[in-house]
C-alpha positions in Angstrom: 17.7 -2.9 -1.5 18.5 -0.3 1.2 21.6 -0.2 3.3 21.4 1.4 6.7 24.5 2.4 8.6 23.8 2.5 12.3 25.8 4.3 15.0 23.7 3.1 17.8 22.6 4.4 21.1 22.3 2.3 24.2 19.1 0.4 24.0 17.1 -1.6 26.6 14.3 -3.8 25.3 11.4 -5.1 27.4 8.7 -7.4 26.1 5.6 -7.6 28.2 4.3 -11.3 28.2 1.8 -11.6 25.4 -1.2 -14.0 25.6 -2.7 -13.0 22.2 -0.9 -13.2 18.9 -2.4 -10.8 16.4 0.6 -10.3 13.9 -1.8 -8.3 11.8 0.5 -6.0 9.7 -2.6 -4.3 8.1 -3.7 -2.7 11.4 -2.1 0.5 12.7 0.0 -0.1 15.7 0.5 2.7 18.3 3.8 4.4 19.1 3.9 5.8 22.6 6.5 8.5 23.3 7.3 9.7 26.8 9.1 13.0 26.3 10.7 15.2 29.0 13.6 17.6 29.4 16.7 16.7 31.3 19.1 19.4 32.6 21.8 20.2 30.0 20.7 17.5 27.5 19.5 18.3 24.0 17.0 15.8 22.6 17.2 15.8 18.8 14.8 13.1 17.8 13.7 12.0 14.3 11.6 8.9 13.8 10.7 7.5 10.3 9.7 4.1 9.0 11.6 2.1 6.3 9.7 4.0 3.6 11.1 7.2 5.0 7.7 8.4 6.2 8.2 10.8 9.1 6.4 9.7 12.3 7.9 12.2 14.8 10.6 14.9 14.9 12.0 17.3 17.5 15.1 19.5 17.6 16.5 20.6 20.9 14.6 21.4 24.0 11.3 19.6 24.5 9.4 22.3 26.6 8.7 22.8 30.2 6.3 20.0 30.9 6.8 16.3 30.2 4.3 14.9 27.6 3.0 11.5 26.6 2.3 11.2 22.9 0.2 8.6 21.1 1.1 8.3 17.4 -0.1 5.9 14.8 2.5 3.8 13.1 1.8 3.7 9.3 0.1 0.4 8.2 2.6 -2.1 6.9 5.6 -0.6 8.8 8.2 -3.4 9.6 10.7 -1.2 11.4 11.4 2.4 12.4 14.6 4.3 12.0 15.3 6.4 15.1 17.9 9.2 15.0 18.6 10.3 18.6 21.3 12.9 19.1 23.2 11.9 16.0 23.0 8.2 16.7 20.9 5.9 14.4 18.9 2.9 15.5 16.7 0.4 13.6 13.8 -0.8 15.8 11.6 -3.6 14.7 7.8 -3.1 14.9 6.6 -6.4 16.4 3.1 -6.9 15.0 2.1 -9.3 17.7 2.1 -6.3 20.1 -0.3 -3.3 19.8 2.0 -0.8 21.5 5.6 0.3 21.1 6.7 2.6 24.0 9.9 4.7 23.6 11.5 6.8 26.3 14.6 8.9 25.6 17.0 9.1 28.6 20.3 11.0 28.9 22.3 11.7 25.7 22.1 8.3 24.1 19.8 5.8 25.9 16.5 4.6 24.6 14.0 2.5 26.6 11.9 0.3 24.3 8.9 -1.6 25.6 6.5 -3.8 23.5 3.1 -4.3 25.1 -0.5 -5.1 24.3 -1.8 -2.9 27.1 -1.3 0.9 27.2 0.8 1.9 30.2 -0.5 4.6 32.4 1.1 8.0 32.2 1.7 9.6 35.6 3.7 12.8 35.7 
């Protein structure tokens, strides 16, 4: 049994309509991160799964250029714990979608999109 105390960020969920239902928990899903700097905003990000396996970590400034990362979510992951600027969120990995897209905006806003198609990255 694990107890998680969450001091949450502002979250916005979008689920792209899904025609196919895979729900295969034994296949790696893909985490897509769109990372960019914003003036005077520190972005301390730490993403782990429920087994405490680290998926991504960043402390402070993200660099000069925006970047789009594709990371594999460990097989069997049911949810991810996202610490963003000292706020903690528990995000479900919906296995009927292949992609989970996260964008960190401002000091405490996370955009979350579930999709079966990879969005195009245009900088």
